[in-house]
N, C-alpha and C positions, 0 to 999 in steps of 0.2 A: 803435549807429547809430540815430538818431531818425527819426521819420516825416517825410517830405518830400512835396511835391506830386507828385514823380515816382513816388513809391511808392503813391499813391492809385490805386484802380482806375478804369477808365473809367466815366463817369457813366452810370448806369442809370436810365431813366425809370421811375418807379414807377407812373405811370399812362399807359397806352398811348393816345397822342393820336389823334384822328380825322384821319388823314393826308390831305392834299390828293391824294396819289397814288392814293387810292381813289375819288376823285371828280373826274375830269378835267373841264375846262371843257366845258360843254354836255352832260355826262353821256353817256357812250358807251352806245348802246342795243342794240348787237349784240355778239356774241362776237368778230367780225371787227374791229370798231372798237376794242374793248378790247385785242385782241391787237396791233394796230397801234400803239396808245398805249403799250403795255408795251415794245415794241421801241425806242421813242424814248427810254426812260429811260436816264439816265447811270448809271455804276457807283455814284456817290454816292447817287443816288435809290434804286437797288436795295439799297444798304447800309442805307438808312433802313427800307426795307420788311423787310429781314432782321432788323434790330434790333427792330422793332415785333413781328414774329412770335416772335422768341426771348423777348422780355419777356413776351408773353402766354402763354407756356408755363406760367408760374406765376402764381397768383392775386395780385391787387394787394395784398392783405393779407399774403400770404407774403413778397412783395418788401419791403414796409415793415418787417416783422419781421426780415428778414435785414439790412436796412440799419441797424437799431438794434443788432443783435448785432455787426455788423462794426465799428461805431463803438466798441464795448466792446473789441474785439480791437486796434483801432488805438491806443486809449489805453494798453492794456497793453504793447504793443510800444514805444511812446514812453517809457513809465516804466521798462521793463526793458532797453531797448537792443536789441531784436530788430527785424529787418526784417519788415514786415507782408506785402509783396507783391513777389516771391514769398516766402512764409514757409517756414521749415524745419519738419520734423516735431517737432524739439526745441521750437521756439517754441510751436507749437500744444499740445504735450503740457503744457508748463509753464503755459500760459494755462488749460487745462481743469483742471489740478491745483489752480491758485489758485482757480478757480471752485467746484471741488468742495469744497475746504477751507472756503469761505465758506458751505457748506451748501445749495448749489443742487441741485435734483433732477436725476435722470439725463435726463429728457426735455429739461430746459433745456440740459444739456451737449450733447445730440445736436443741438439747434437751433443752438447755437454752431458746432458742427462743420459743419453743413449750410450755414450762412452763409458760413463761411470757404471751404468748397469752392466755393460758388456764385460768389464773386468771383474766385477763382483760375481757375476754368474760363471765366468771362466774359472775363478778361484774357488767356486762352491759355496759362496756366501749369499746371504739374503740380499735382495735388491733394495738399497736404501732410497732409490728414487720413487718407490711406491708409497713412501711415507706421506700422510695427509698434508703436512706443511709444504712439502715440495709440490704436490699436485695442485693444492689451492693457490700457491704463489704463481705457478705457471699459468693457470687459468685466468687469474686476475691480471697478470702482466699482459696476457694476449689481448684482453679487452681494453686495458689502458692504452696499449700501443695502437690498437685499431682506432680508438677514439681520438688519439692525438696525431694520427697520421694525416698529413696534409699533402695531397698531390704526390703520392709515392710514384716516382718515376720508373715506369717499365720501358724496356728498350723500344725505341721507335721502329716500326716496320719499314723495311725497304720494299716498295712495291714495283710493279713491272716498269713503270715510267723511270723510276730510279735506276733500275737494272740496265735499262737501254742507255741511260747517260753514262754509267760505269763502263759498259761495253764499248761505247763510242770513243771514250777516252783511251781505253786500253788498246783499241784497234789502231790508234794513231801511233802506237809504239810496237815495233816489230821484234822487240827483244824476246829472248826465251822467258824472262820473268813475266813479261806482260801476257804472253801466250798462256803460261801456267796460271797466272792470276785470274785471267778471264775465265779459264775452264773451271777453276776452283769455285769462283763466285757463282757461275751459272749452275754448276753441278750441285752446289749446296742449296741454292734457291729453288731449283726445279725439283730436287729430291726432298725438300723440307727436312734436311739433315741437320743434326746437331754438329757443332764444330768438331767435337771429339770423334764423331763418326766419319766426317769427310776427310780429316787429316790422317786418319788410321788406315785408310784404304790402300790396298795393293793393286798393282796393274791387273792381276788375275781376278779381282773382285768385280770387274766392269766389262764383261763381254758385251760388245756392241752388235745388235741385230738390226734388221730392217725397220722394226717398230721403235727401237729405243734401247734402253739399258735397264736390266733388272739388277740393281746394286745389291750384292750379298753382304749382309752385316752378321758376322759370326756372333758378336755380342753387342749389346748396347745398354743404355740406361734402363730401358724397359724390358730387357731380356738378359739378365745377368746370369742366368743358368746355362746360357750358350745354346739355346734351341735353334738359333738362327733366324734371321728375318730378311725380307726383301723390300727394297724401296724402288718403285718404278719411276723411270724418267722417260718420257716420250719425246720424239723428235718435235722440234718447234717449227712453226709456220715461216718464221723469218730467219734466213741464214745468219744475220748479224747477231741474233740472240738465241739461236738453237743450242741447247746445252750438249746435245749429242755430237753436233758438228764441232763445237768448241773443244770437247774432250778428244775427239778423234784427231783434231789438229794438234793438240798437245801431245797425244801419243805418238803421232808421226814425227813431231819435232824431237821427241826423246829417242825414237827409233834411229833417226839420223845421227844421234850422238852414241849409237851402239847400245842403247838401253831397251831391252825387250823382256828381260826376265820377269816373270809373273809375280815373283816375290818381292820385287823392288817397290819402293813407295810410289803411289800414284802422283803425290804432290811432294816431291823431294825439295830439300834445301839446295841452295846454289851458292857458289862463291866466285866472285869477279876477280879474275887474274889479268884483266886488261892492261894494268900498268906494267905487267911483265910480258905482254904480248901473247898471252895464253888464252885469252877470252874468258868466257863464263864456263865453269865446270859444275855439272850436276853431281851432287853428292848422294850417298846411300842412306842418309837419314831423312825422315819425313819432317816437314815443317810442323812445329808445335801449335797449340791452340793460341798462345799469345802472339806468335809470329803471324798466324792467320788473321788475328784481329788487327794487327798493324798494317797487313796488306790491304784489308778492306778500308780501314780508316784513311790510308794514304790515297786510295782510289777515290774515296769520297771527297777528300779535299781537292783533288785535281778536277773532279766533276762538279765542284762548288755545291756539294750536298752537305748540310750541317751534320757534323759527326760527333757532337757532344754527347749524345745519348744513343750512339750506334754501336752495336757489337755484332759478332757473327750471328747471334741469336735473332738479330733483326731480319736476317734472311728466312729463317724458319717461320718467324711470326708473319713476315710479309707474305710468304707463300700462302698461308692459311687465310689471311685477310683478303688477299687478292682473289684467290680461288673461290672463296665463298661469295665475294662481291660479284664474280662472274658466273654465279649460279652452280658452282660445284655442290654436290649433295653432301649431307652430313656423313653418309656412308663412305664417300670417296675421301673426304678430309680425314676421317678417323683412320682409314686404311693408310693414307699417305703418311700421317704423323705417327702411325703405329701406336695409337692409343686405344685402350679398352673402354675408358670412361668418358662419355660425352661431355661431362662437366669440365674435363681438362681442355677439350676443344673450345668450350665456351669461354674459357679464360683468355684464349687467343682472339676470339671473334667478338667478345662482348662490346668493345668500343665501337666497331663498325656496325654491329647489330643495333646499338642504341639509336643509330641514325636510320638504318635501313628499315627497322621495324617500328619506328616512331609514328604514333597516330596523330602527332601535332599537325601533319599536313591536312588533316580533315577538319580543322577548326575554322577554316575560312578567314584566317588572319592575313 
């Protein structure tokens, strides 16, 4: 049986719209007015409210990822003759087996499973991914992948010596791009920030004080409900590598370009119009994560730092490894990384800990 429109899941809004239900005409000013307005809603209106709340339970990026994974499952079912909705445990297990044979990692298979589960639950169907054959295959695949894994390459950390080399290279260039790039690298390294957190910052997120910066993160990977978190960045002892001074220098450079609005991107894109005699123009769009990675890789090449296994995550990993090597406490590292589980911290520190905590030095060799 091939895919038909009837088998497609109900449409799910990937972006929760600003509902008119939340802003009645004249804007209710009291709880009583709002309560009276809510009682006048039809079941169709309440259904919209319910759908918006349900969609908001998962991050927009997660829903977009699920939609992409679901599209792959629909294509598989059409090609193999399975019904996609509701799907059988057999169909799901064959799909995951096909994906595993193609060499996809276990985390990707788990994402496929989560997407299939999501669209079945949304449509009111039984979750086929709970079938024994699906569960058993995924457990077995995880063990096989672990036993066959040889030297899985994690991103290499960039440590403080590397950061000094990068800053030295960028200091030799007085362009706006170099000033921005140095501020971006030091800001991310000192804050142990994820690249998505760094590039999303606005000027108003980084008030500079005598001690440093308490960077406000409205949402992040570990705080998708939007409670808000802070990442502290203290002033450095060396002017050449002080993250606060580098950021202040960049903010002053933007100010000279007439950019002071707190809602403007902290690390904006630029466009070079030198060939027209107009110089470099700062744009109103933030640099993206891919652009940030290219900025770091370009700086590494200039500093002659091997960049084959370097990404922006190398800054976050490097912060934790360097700080722990310099006697930072577990409490400090957990707070900086904004982790709740110490096991997550150990994933970052395990390689350094293997040397720092080795008893082989007591063997008299």
